[in-house]
N, CA, C and O of each residue as an XYZ file, in Angstrom:
740
protein
N      35.080    -40.060    -13.834
C      34.327    -38.924    -14.327
C      33.172    -39.459    -15.207
O      33.397    -40.303    -16.075
N      31.993    -38.986    -14.990
C      30.829    -39.428    -15.737
C      30.817    -38.714    -17.083
O      31.082    -37.515    -17.162
N      30.511    -39.451    -18.125
C      30.442    -38.904    -19.468
C      28.986    -38.838    -19.862
O      28.334    -39.871    -20.018
N      28.470    -37.639    -20.023
C      27.065    -37.447    -20.435
C      27.041    -37.131    -21.907
O      27.886    -36.384    -22.400
N      26.077    -37.694    -22.617
C      25.888    -37.383    -24.011
C      25.068    -36.100    -24.112
O      24.086    -35.928    -23.390
N      25.464    -35.219    -24.989
C      24.701    -34.000    -25.209
C      24.165    -33.983    -26.646
O      23.123    -33.380    -26.902
N      24.829    -34.605    -27.542
C      24.467    -34.594    -28.947
C      23.646    -35.868    -29.246
O      24.162    -36.970    -29.063
N      22.390    -35.747    -29.698
C      21.576    -36.910    -30.021
C      22.227    -37.804    -31.077
O      22.062    -39.023    -31.045
N      22.962    -37.205    -32.006
C      23.633    -38.013    -33.045
C      24.698    -38.891    -32.422
O      24.913    -40.015    -32.876
N      25.385    -38.389    -31.368
C      26.392    -39.181    -30.696
C      25.761    -40.383    -30.017
O      26.320    -41.478    -30.071
N      24.600    -40.209    -29.373
C      23.892    -41.317    -28.754
C      23.501    -42.349    -29.788
O      23.677    -43.549    -29.582
N      22.965    -41.870    -30.916
C      22.522    -42.800    -31.968
C      23.708    -43.579    -32.519
O      23.598    -44.788    -32.725
N      24.825    -42.931    -32.760
C      26.020    -43.623    -33.264
C      26.494    -44.694    -32.264
O      26.802    -45.824    -32.643
N      26.543    -44.304    -30.963
C      26.920    -45.250    -29.916
C      25.970    -46.455    -29.876
O      26.423    -47.595    -29.766
N      24.678    -46.212    -29.964
C      23.706    -47.306    -29.918
C      23.858    -48.227    -31.118
O      23.774    -49.447    -30.976
N      24.080    -47.664    -32.287
C      24.284    -48.515    -33.490
C      25.492    -49.394    -33.337
O      25.445    -50.575    -33.683
N      26.584    -48.844    -32.822
C      27.819    -49.660    -32.612
C      27.563    -50.763    -31.599
O      28.033    -51.888    -31.773
N      26.827    -50.455    -30.549
C      26.517    -51.475    -29.529
C      25.634    -52.550    -30.091
O      25.883    -53.728    -29.835
N      24.610    -52.207    -30.847
C      23.727    -53.208    -31.476
C      24.529    -54.082    -32.425
O      24.320    -55.295    -32.467
N      25.443    -53.493    -33.188
C      26.294    -54.250    -34.123
C      27.188    -55.236    -33.325
O      27.333    -56.396    -33.710
N      27.776    -54.758    -32.219
C      28.606    -55.633    -31.385
C      27.808    -56.842    -30.893
O      28.278    -57.978    -30.954
N      26.602    -56.578    -30.409
C      25.740    -57.651    -29.888
C      25.348    -58.646    -30.976
O      25.310    -59.850    -30.725
N      25.060    -58.165    -32.164
C      24.693    -59.043    -33.268
C      25.904    -59.914    -33.653
O      25.736    -61.101    -33.935
N      27.092    -59.354    -33.667
C      28.302    -60.138    -33.961
C      28.536    -61.198    -32.889
O      28.938    -62.321    -33.194
N      28.283    -60.838    -31.644
C      28.461    -61.819    -30.540
C      27.477    -62.970    -30.693
O      27.851    -64.129    -30.514
N      26.200    -62.660    -31.027
C      25.208    -63.702    -31.282
C      25.637    -64.588    -32.444
O      25.540    -65.813    -32.367
N      26.103    -63.976    -33.504
C      26.550    -64.754    -34.674
C      27.705    -65.694    -34.310
O      27.731    -66.844    -34.747
N      28.641    -65.211    -33.523
C      29.761    -66.044    -33.115
C      29.241    -67.215    -32.241
O      29.642    -68.363    -32.431
N      28.361    -66.909    -31.302
C      27.839    -67.950    -30.428
C      27.076    -69.019    -31.206
O      27.075    -70.192    -30.832
N      26.433    -68.603    -32.282
C      25.631    -69.549    -33.103
C      26.545    -70.515    -33.853
O      26.306    -71.723    -33.832
N      27.583    -70.012    -34.511
C      28.385    -70.911    -35.344
C      29.856    -70.591    -35.399
O      30.558    -71.103    -36.271
N      30.346    -69.769    -34.505
C      31.769    -69.398    -34.528
C      32.654    -70.503    -33.974
O      32.275    -71.227    -33.053
N      33.818    -70.612    -34.545
C      34.809    -71.587    -34.056
C      35.154    -71.166    -32.613
O      35.544    -70.023    -32.376
N      35.014    -72.065    -31.685
C      35.310    -71.773    -30.276
C      34.089    -71.377    -29.489
O      34.207    -71.040    -28.311
N      32.885    -71.406    -30.112
C      31.669    -71.053    -29.354
C      31.427    -72.076    -28.259
O      31.524    -73.278    -28.507
N      31.114    -71.625    -27.058
C      30.845    -72.588    -25.943
C      29.601    -73.413    -26.222
O      29.445    -74.473    -25.617
N      28.726    -72.992    -27.086
C      27.526    -73.764    -27.416
C      27.870    -74.910    -28.322
O      27.325    -76.000    -28.150
N      28.761    -74.714    -29.293
C      29.153    -75.795    -30.207
C      29.938    -76.857    -29.445
O      29.748    -78.054    -29.658
N      30.833    -76.403    -28.543
C      31.651    -77.323    -27.771
C      30.814    -78.179    -26.847
O      31.142    -79.347    -26.637
N      29.761    -77.650    -26.298
C      28.957    -78.345    -25.326
C      27.775    -79.097    -25.931
O      27.110    -79.871    -25.242
N      27.511    -78.870    -27.219
C      26.429    -79.549    -27.879
C      25.070    -79.023    -27.539
O      24.072    -79.583    -27.994
N      24.976    -77.941    -26.739
C      23.677    -77.388    -26.403
C      23.236    -76.424    -27.469
O      24.059    -75.874    -28.200
N      21.927    -76.213    -27.562
C      21.411    -75.349    -28.580
C      21.491    -73.894    -28.148
O      21.450    -73.583    -26.958
N      21.605    -73.015    -29.120
C      21.733    -71.579    -28.860
C      20.550    -70.860    -29.474
O      20.148    -71.142    -30.603
N      20.005    -69.940    -28.727
C      18.945    -69.095    -29.287
C      19.569    -67.725    -29.495
O      20.142    -67.474    -30.554
N      19.476    -66.847    -28.533
C      20.084    -65.502    -28.576
C      20.516    -65.133    -27.169
O      19.935    -65.592    -26.185
N      21.519    -64.318    -27.087
C      21.904    -63.790    -25.799
C      20.896    -62.717    -25.365
O      20.229    -62.105    -26.199
N      20.800    -62.505    -24.076
C      19.851    -61.532    -23.526
C      20.630    -60.344    -22.978
O      21.669    -60.502    -22.336
N      20.109    -59.161    -23.243
C      20.790    -57.940    -22.812
C      19.818    -56.957    -22.160
O      18.615    -56.969    -22.417
N      20.385    -56.113    -21.312
C      19.651    -54.938    -20.850
C      19.582    -53.982    -22.036
O      20.402    -54.052    -22.951
N      18.599    -53.093    -22.010
C      18.513    -52.061    -23.043
C      19.758    -51.165    -22.952
O      20.242    -50.900    -21.852
N      20.264    -50.710    -24.062
C      21.417    -49.791    -23.997
C      21.115    -48.589    -23.122
O      20.052    -47.976    -23.220
N      22.060    -48.268    -22.277
C      21.853    -47.134    -21.353
C      23.155    -46.343    -21.215
O      24.120    -46.814    -20.613
N      23.164    -45.116    -21.791
C      24.390    -44.305    -21.740
C      24.785    -43.922    -20.306
O      25.912    -43.475    -20.095
N      23.906    -44.082    -19.327
C      24.256    -43.735    -17.935
C      25.306    -44.728    -17.376
O      25.905    -44.482    -16.328
N      25.511    -45.821    -18.074
C      26.519    -46.818    -17.639
C      27.785    -46.743    -18.503
O      28.484    -47.743    -18.668
N      28.073    -45.588    -19.039
C      29.224    -45.339    -19.896
C      30.016    -44.203    -19.271
O      29.475    -43.124    -19.029
N      31.296    -44.442    -19.010
C      32.129    -43.509    -18.277
C      33.470    -43.265    -18.962
O      34.080    -44.197    -19.485
N      33.919    -42.042    -18.962
C      35.304    -41.747    -19.296
C      36.048    -41.719    -17.993
O      35.665    -41.011    -17.061
N      37.130    -42.501    -17.922
C      37.860    -42.585    -16.666
C      39.345    -42.789    -16.913
O      39.751    -43.415    -17.892
N      40.131    -42.259    -16.021
C      41.578    -42.473    -16.043
C      41.943    -43.636    -15.178
O      41.489    -43.744    -14.039
N      42.778    -44.525    -15.719
C      43.266    -45.647    -14.950
C      44.310    -45.140    -13.951
O      45.317    -44.541    -14.330
N      44.049    -45.389    -12.689
C      44.999    -45.013    -11.645
C      45.908    -46.244    -11.423
O      45.577    -47.176    -10.691
N      47.064    -46.188    -12.096
C      47.978    -47.310    -12.036
C      48.658    -47.460    -10.669
O      48.968    -46.477     -9.995
N      48.873    -48.693    -10.294
C      49.664    -48.988     -9.096
C      51.112    -48.682     -9.423
O      51.564    -48.883    -10.550
N      51.823    -48.203     -8.443
C      53.247    -47.929     -8.651
C      54.032    -49.244     -8.766
O      55.082    -49.303     -9.407
N      53.502    -50.287     -8.134
C      54.112    -51.608     -8.190
C      53.010    -52.656     -8.430
O      52.248    -52.972     -7.517
N      52.929    -53.188     -9.648
C      51.941    -54.205     -9.920
C      52.108    -55.355     -8.959
O      53.220    -55.796     -8.668
N      50.977    -55.832     -8.471
C      51.078    -56.988     -7.577
C      50.326    -58.174     -8.188
O      49.295    -58.011     -8.841
N      50.870    -59.360     -7.959
C      50.250    -60.583     -8.481
C      49.070    -60.970     -7.618
O      49.106    -60.849     -6.393
N      48.006    -61.446     -8.289
C      46.802    -61.866     -7.594
C      46.392    -63.233     -8.189
O      46.324    -63.404     -9.406
N      46.134    -64.162     -7.318
C      45.650    -65.471     -7.778
C      44.127    -65.456     -7.749
O      43.518    -65.265     -6.696
N      43.518    -65.660     -8.917
C      42.055    -65.716     -8.975
C      41.637    -67.177     -9.063
O      42.162    -67.941     -9.873
N      40.701    -67.546     -8.229
C      40.125    -68.883     -8.279
C      39.155    -68.935     -9.424
O      38.461    -67.955     -9.698
N      39.093    -70.077    -10.106
C      38.149    -70.264    -11.211
C      36.950    -71.048    -10.768
O      36.912    -71.570     -9.653
N      35.960    -71.134    -11.643
C      34.742    -71.854    -11.348
C      35.019    -73.360    -11.170
O      34.166    -74.077    -10.646
N      36.172    -73.840    -11.589
C      36.538    -75.263    -11.399
C      37.455    -75.468    -10.208
O      37.877    -76.590     -9.930
N      37.773    -74.356     -9.483
C      38.634    -74.467     -8.311
C      40.116    -74.313     -8.590
O      40.914    -74.285     -7.652
N      40.505    -74.214     -9.844
C      41.919    -73.958    -10.218
C      42.212    -72.487     -9.921
O      41.325    -71.718     -9.551
N      43.450    -72.131    -10.089
C      43.858    -70.738     -9.834
C      44.607    -70.209    -11.054
O      45.359    -70.936    -11.703
N      44.391    -68.958    -11.346
C      45.053    -68.266    -12.429
C      45.715    -66.997    -11.880
O      45.165    -66.313    -11.017
N      46.939    -66.695    -12.418
C      47.662    -65.535    -11.952
C      47.390    -64.310    -12.805
O      47.496    -64.358    -14.031
N      47.042    -63.216    -12.153
C      46.832    -61.917    -12.807
C      47.665    -60.877    -12.119
O      48.067    -61.048    -10.968
N      47.926    -59.801    -12.818
C      48.560    -58.616    -12.201
C      47.478    -57.598    -11.922
O      46.670    -57.289    -12.798
N      47.455    -57.073    -10.709
C      46.605    -55.955    -10.346
C      47.362    -54.703    -10.811
O      48.379    -54.321    -10.232
N      46.832    -54.070    -11.886
C      47.550    -52.958    -12.484
C      47.055    -51.596    -11.991
O      47.720    -50.579    -12.194
N      45.892    -51.582    -11.347
C      45.363    -50.297    -10.869
C      43.865    -50.346    -10.709
O      43.290    -51.420    -10.529
N      43.219    -49.181    -10.774
C      41.763    -49.139    -10.560
C      41.166    -47.928    -11.274
O      41.853    -46.968    -11.623
N      39.846    -48.026    -11.473
C      39.045    -46.911    -11.938
C      38.168    -46.471    -10.777
O      37.638    -47.316    -10.056
N      38.006    -45.186    -10.583
C      37.031    -44.629     -9.647
C      35.897    -44.061    -10.468
O      36.106    -43.182    -11.303
N      34.680    -44.565    -10.232
C      33.506    -44.165    -11.002
C      32.401    -43.735    -10.056
O      32.410    -44.081     -8.875
N      31.461    -42.986    -10.577
C      30.275    -42.608     -9.842
C      29.089    -43.253    -10.584
O      28.681    -42.769    -11.640
N      28.541    -44.338    -10.032
C      27.477    -45.121    -10.672
C      26.190    -44.892     -9.887
O      26.092    -45.255     -8.715
N      25.218    -44.291    -10.539
C      23.940    -44.025     -9.897
C      24.097    -43.241     -8.604
O      23.359    -43.478     -7.647
N      25.043    -42.314     -8.557
C      25.284    -41.502     -7.373
C      26.160    -42.156     -6.325
O      26.434    -41.549     -5.290
N      26.609    -43.389     -6.567
C      27.463    -44.071     -5.590
C      28.874    -44.205     -6.117
O      29.083    -44.515     -7.290
N      29.837    -43.972     -5.252
C      31.248    -44.147     -5.623
C      31.553    -45.630     -5.753
O      31.208    -46.437     -4.890
N      32.209    -45.961     -6.853
C      32.556    -47.366     -7.152
C      34.023    -47.411     -7.536
O      34.486    -46.618     -8.356
N      34.732    -48.318     -6.954
C      36.137    -48.571     -7.348
C      36.194    -49.921     -7.997
O      35.755    -50.910     -7.409
N      36.733    -49.989     -9.216
C      36.899    -51.224     -9.956
C      38.394    -51.518    -10.116
O      39.128    -50.737    -10.722
N      38.821    -52.624     -9.578
C      40.224    -53.045     -9.707
C      40.401    -53.640    -11.125
O      39.537    -54.367    -11.616
N      41.513    -53.321    -11.750
C      41.801    -53.690    -13.126
C      42.965    -54.647    -13.154
O      43.948    -54.447    -12.441
N      42.873    -55.709    -13.983
C      43.900    -56.758    -14.022
C      44.371    -56.968    -15.460
O      43.738    -56.548    -16.429
N      45.524    -57.646    -15.542
C      46.023    -58.189    -16.788
C      46.578    -59.562    -16.458
O      47.071    -59.796    -15.355
N      46.491    -60.475    -17.432
C      47.014    -61.789    -17.228
C      48.535    -61.709    -16.959
O      49.262    -60.965    -17.617
N      48.969    -62.477    -15.998
C      50.423    -62.587    -15.689
C      50.984    -63.851    -16.328
O      52.189    -64.098    -16.276
N      50.098    -64.659    -16.939
C      50.516    -65.931    -17.467
C      50.781    -65.879    -18.968
O      51.328    -66.829    -19.530
N      50.402    -64.782    -19.626
C      50.619    -64.652    -21.064
C      50.678    -63.174    -21.449
O      50.220    -62.316    -20.694
N      51.224    -62.885    -22.585
C      51.242    -61.505    -23.103
C      49.811    -61.115    -23.393
O      49.113    -61.825    -24.117
N      49.358    -59.998    -22.841
C      47.947    -59.642    -22.943
C      47.754    -58.171    -23.278
O      48.104    -57.317    -22.464
N      47.208    -57.844    -24.451
C      46.985    -56.404    -24.800
C      45.706    -55.857    -24.215
O      45.308    -54.750    -24.579
N      45.030    -56.583    -23.315
C      43.741    -56.140    -22.781
C      43.798    -55.995    -21.282
O      44.506    -56.717    -20.579
N      43.013    -55.021    -20.813
C      42.717    -54.918    -19.374
C      41.516    -55.791    -19.112
O      40.631    -55.908    -19.960
N      41.477    -56.400    -17.956
C      40.438    -57.361    -17.591
C      39.765    -56.901    -16.292
O      40.429    -56.684    -15.279
N      38.442    -56.758    -16.342
C      37.699    -56.306    -15.158
C      36.599    -57.315    -14.874
O      35.507    -57.197    -15.431
N      36.850    -58.302    -14.025
C      35.775    -59.174    -13.585
C      35.020    -58.524    -12.455
O      35.635    -57.959    -11.550
N      33.676    -58.590    -12.482
C      32.927    -57.933    -11.405
C      31.600    -58.663    -11.139
O      31.054    -59.346    -12.006
N      31.126    -58.497     -9.951
C      29.783    -58.851     -9.544
C      29.099    -57.588     -9.110
O      29.758    -56.620     -8.731
N      27.775    -57.581     -9.160
C      27.031    -56.374     -8.717
C      25.706    -56.846     -8.139
O      25.477    -58.050     -8.016
N      24.853    -55.933     -7.794
C      23.589    -56.253     -7.130
C      22.633    -57.045     -8.031
O      21.629    -57.557     -7.533
N      22.905    -57.167     -9.339
C      22.056    -57.970    -10.213
C      22.540    -59.420    -10.290
O      21.810    -60.276    -10.788
N      23.761    -59.720     -9.807
C      24.329    -61.053     -9.920
C      23.467    -62.094     -9.223
O      23.095    -61.935     -8.060
N      23.153    -63.167     -9.953
C      22.338    -64.226     -9.421
C      20.835    -63.987     -9.571
O      20.029    -64.888     -9.337
N      20.470    -62.787     -9.957
C      19.059    -62.454    -10.112
C      18.804    -62.204    -11.609
O      18.152    -62.999    -12.287
N      19.331    -61.088    -12.096
C      19.129    -60.697    -13.481
C      20.346    -61.078    -14.360
O      20.236    -61.165    -15.583
N      21.476    -61.297    -13.724
C      22.699    -61.612    -14.456
C      23.323    -62.885    -13.885
O      22.912    -63.371    -12.831
N      24.320    -63.416    -14.593
C      25.014    -64.640    -14.212
C      25.532    -64.494    -12.783
O      26.156    -63.491    -12.439
N      25.263    -65.515    -11.946
C      25.563    -65.437    -10.524
C      27.060    -65.250    -10.223
O      27.410    -64.541     -9.280
N      27.936    -65.873    -11.005
C      29.354    -65.768    -10.722
C      29.946    -64.445    -11.078
O      31.032    -64.108    -10.605
N      29.261    -63.671    -11.910
C      29.752    -62.347    -12.281
C      29.896    -62.207    -13.805
O      29.651    -63.140    -14.571
N      30.300    -61.014    -14.196
C      30.483    -60.673    -15.622
C      31.849    -60.035    -15.813
O      32.549    -59.731    -14.847
N      32.216    -59.838    -17.066
C      33.522    -59.279    -17.378
C      33.389    -58.060    -18.303
O      32.441    -57.922    -19.077
N      34.373    -57.205    -18.178
C      34.638    -56.143    -19.162
C      36.095    -56.294    -19.592
O      36.947    -56.659    -18.782
N      36.381    -56.017    -20.860
C      37.742    -56.007    -21.352
C      37.933    -54.750    -22.203
O      37.014    -54.291    -22.881
N      39.150    -54.209    -22.146
C      39.488    -53.033    -22.931
C      40.907    -53.164    -23.394
O      41.781    -53.616    -22.654
N      41.138    -52.759    -24.647
C      42.489    -52.757    -25.160
C      43.294    -51.697    -24.372
O      42.788    -50.613    -24.083
N      44.537    -52.026    -24.038
C      45.398    -51.114    -23.283
C      45.646    -49.853    -24.083
O      46.000    -49.908    -25.261
N      45.456    -48.712    -23.430
C      45.668    -47.407    -24.032
C      46.952    -46.817    -23.398
O      47.169    -46.949    -22.194
N      47.772    -46.185    -24.201
C      49.061    -45.678    -23.704
C      48.890    -44.481    -22.796
O      49.752    -44.221    -21.956
N      47.795    -43.741    -22.941
C      47.619    -42.562    -22.108
C      46.775    -42.841    -20.855
O      46.512    -41.936    -20.063
N      46.357    -44.094    -20.687
C      45.565    -44.552    -19.520
C      44.201    -43.838    -19.389
O      43.629    -43.797    -18.300
N      43.694    -43.290    -20.471
C      42.331    -42.756    -20.505
C      41.439    -43.762    -21.210
O      41.725    -44.179    -22.332
N      40.349    -44.152    -20.542
C      39.501    -45.222    -21.062
C      38.046    -44.845    -21.070
O      37.597    -43.931    -20.377
N      37.324    -45.591    -21.887
C      35.872    -45.536    -21.901
C      35.437    -46.833    -21.215
O      35.583    -47.919    -21.777
N      34.910    -46.712    -20.014
C      34.422    -47.883    -19.261
C      32.919    -47.942    -19.554
O      32.148    -47.137    -19.031
N      32.516    -48.887    -20.381
C      31.132    -48.989    -20.829
C      30.535    -50.302    -20.403
O      30.790    -51.335    -21.024
N      29.744    -50.278    -19.353
C      29.122    -51.520    -18.839
C      28.123    -52.107    -19.810
O      27.718    -53.257    -19.638
N      27.710    -51.374    -20.815
C      26.823    -51.931    -21.835
C      27.510    -53.041    -22.605
O      26.843    -53.829    -23.275
N      28.844    -53.121    -22.524
C      29.603    -54.179    -23.181
C      29.956    -55.309    -22.203
O      30.702    -56.216    -22.572
N      29.451    -55.276    -20.991
C      29.718    -56.333    -20.008
C      29.167    -57.658    -20.545
O      28.076    -57.700    -21.114
N      29.913    -58.712    -20.363
C      29.511    -60.015    -20.935
C      29.702    -61.136    -19.911
O      30.463    -61.017    -18.950
N      28.984    -62.222    -20.159
C      29.108    -63.417    -19.347
C      30.318    -64.225    -19.788
O      30.614    -64.287    -20.981
N      31.007    -64.832    -18.865
C      32.082    -65.751    -19.216
C      31.495    -67.041    -19.800
O      30.321    -67.347    -19.589
N      32.318    -67.790    -20.533
C      31.818    -69.025    -21.194
C      31.224    -70.027    -20.219
O      30.348    -70.802    -20.604
N      31.673    -70.036    -18.966
C      31.144    -70.998    -17.998
C      29.668    -70.734    -17.684
O      29.000    -71.581    -17.090
N      29.156    -69.558    -18.082
C      27.713    -69.279    -17.910
C      26.872    -70.137    -18.862
O      25.684    -70.349    -18.620
N      27.497    -70.637    -19.958
C      26.780    -71.384    -20.968
C      27.118    -72.851    -20.998
O      26.337    -73.678    -21.468
N      28.316    -73.170    -20.479
C      28.825    -74.546    -20.621
C      29.738    -74.799    -19.427
O      30.728    -74.090    -19.247
N      29.414    -75.809    -18.604
C      30.217    -76.021    -17.397
C      31.548    -76.724    -17.678
O      32.259    -77.101    -16.746
N      31.884    -76.902    -18.953
C      33.172    -77.440    -19.340
C      34.287    -76.411    -19.275
O      35.456    -76.750    -19.459
N      33.940    -75.164    -19.016
C      34.919    -74.089    -18.978
C      35.278    -73.729    -17.510
O      34.464    -73.884    -16.600
N      36.483    -73.261    -17.325
C      36.945    -72.756    -16.025
C      37.133    -71.256    -16.177
O      37.988    -70.819    -16.947
N      36.352    -70.460    -15.458
C      36.373    -69.005    -15.615
C      36.810    -68.356    -14.298
O      36.390    -68.778    -13.221
N      37.645    -67.338    -14.395
C      38.063    -66.627    -13.137
C      36.855    -65.987    -12.448
O      35.991    -65.386    -13.086
N      36.832    -66.134    -11.160
C      35.767    -65.503    -10.352
C      36.220    -64.125     -9.932
O      37.379    -63.941     -9.560
N      35.318    -63.141     -9.985
C      35.702    -61.785     -9.594
C      36.177    -61.752     -8.123
O      35.494    -62.253     -7.230
N      37.357    -61.154     -7.894
C      37.816    -60.995     -6.525
C      36.852    -60.107     -5.734
O      36.138    -59.282     -6.303
N      36.847    -60.289     -4.438
C      35.888    -59.584     -3.597
C      35.943    -58.051     -3.729
O      34.924    -57.382     -3.557
N      37.101    -57.507     -4.027
C      37.161    -56.046     -4.180
C      36.344    -55.532     -5.385
O      36.076    -54.335     -5.490
N      35.961    -56.431     -6.273
C      35.111    -56.042     -7.415
C      33.668    -56.574     -7.244
O      32.952    -56.757     -8.229
N      33.258    -56.816     -6.006
C      31.862    -57.130     -5.729
C      31.183    -55.804     -5.398
O      31.310    -55.290     -4.287
N      30.477    -55.270     -6.353
C      29.860    -53.950     -6.231
C      28.500    -54.038     -5.560
O      27.746    -54.988     -5.773
N      28.200    -53.040     -4.750
C      26.891    -53.007     -4.075
C      25.801    -52.409     -4.981
O      24.614    -52.617     -4.731
N      26.186    -51.681     -6.015
C      25.233    -51.054     -6.914
C      24.761    -52.073     -7.977
O      25.434    -53.067     -8.250
N      23.605    -51.796     -8.553
C      23.083    -52.637     -9.638
C      23.559    -52.081    -10.960
O      23.311    -50.917    -11.274
N      24.234    -52.896    -11.728
C      24.699    -52.513    -13.078
C      23.721    -53.148    -14.063
O      23.932    -54.267    -14.530
N      22.662    -52.428    -14.370
C      21.640    -52.957    -15.321
C      22.031    -52.523    -16.732
O      21.355    -51.731    -17.388
N      23.156    -53.086    -17.159
C      23.714    -52.792    -18.477
C      24.465    -54.038    -18.916
O      24.968    -54.788    -18.080
N      24.543    -54.263    -20.213
C      25.303    -55.380    -20.708
C      24.461    -56.640    -20.780
O      23.235    -56.594    -20.875
N      25.165    -57.775    -20.732
C      24.514    -59.073    -20.902
C      23.784    -59.494    -19.635
O      24.244    -59.277    -18.514
N      22.613    -60.110    -19.865
C      21.816    -60.664    -18.774
C      22.072    -62.151    -18.644
O      22.884    -62.714    -19.379
N      21.370    -62.798    -17.699
C      21.452    -64.223    -17.510
C      20.928    -64.946    -18.754
O      19.875    -64.588    -19.282
N      21.664    -65.967    -19.224
C      21.228    -66.736    -20.375
C      20.173    -67.762    -20.006
O      19.142    -67.890    -20.666
N      20.458    -68.494    -18.926
C      19.526    -69.538    -18.440
C      18.703    -68.935    -17.297
O      19.247    -68.269    -16.417
N      17.411    -69.171    -17.320
C      16.553    -68.697    -16.253
C      16.383    -69.706    -15.165
O      15.681    -69.447    -14.188
């Protein structure tokens, strides 16, 4: 279900929260413990983002699988990681129906849903291997799927990392011009 903003104050509050999130992410990348830039010794300037766009923000119900199935995701280093396919979101993006499969790590206790995806911007405007969304698990399975929070995995900045590659079912044909852009041109 598409969530449209009607109250200008609500849009402003959402934009301020998003700008604050992005500033905190830049601050972490600059000098945070565990930053892929510090580990790799490369210099950091700022991350690049699309302009905030409420058209890429959706209220959606998670359609859970009746039986979670294990999925092996290949990483950028060729290793494999085990995830559980817990269900999917059905969204309408730019007038096109989009199904996003949702995962959780099967290798550790994980309070987050994980959505790795590629879209029509991958390799052009965004990191070629894809981007990620994460959301804290909600007990009622109602979520805010906000592509403005889509981010690049650490392997986009430092090839010392092994990052899960989005499974083919999350290769979207639509362009998601929201969230983080390509860091390296």
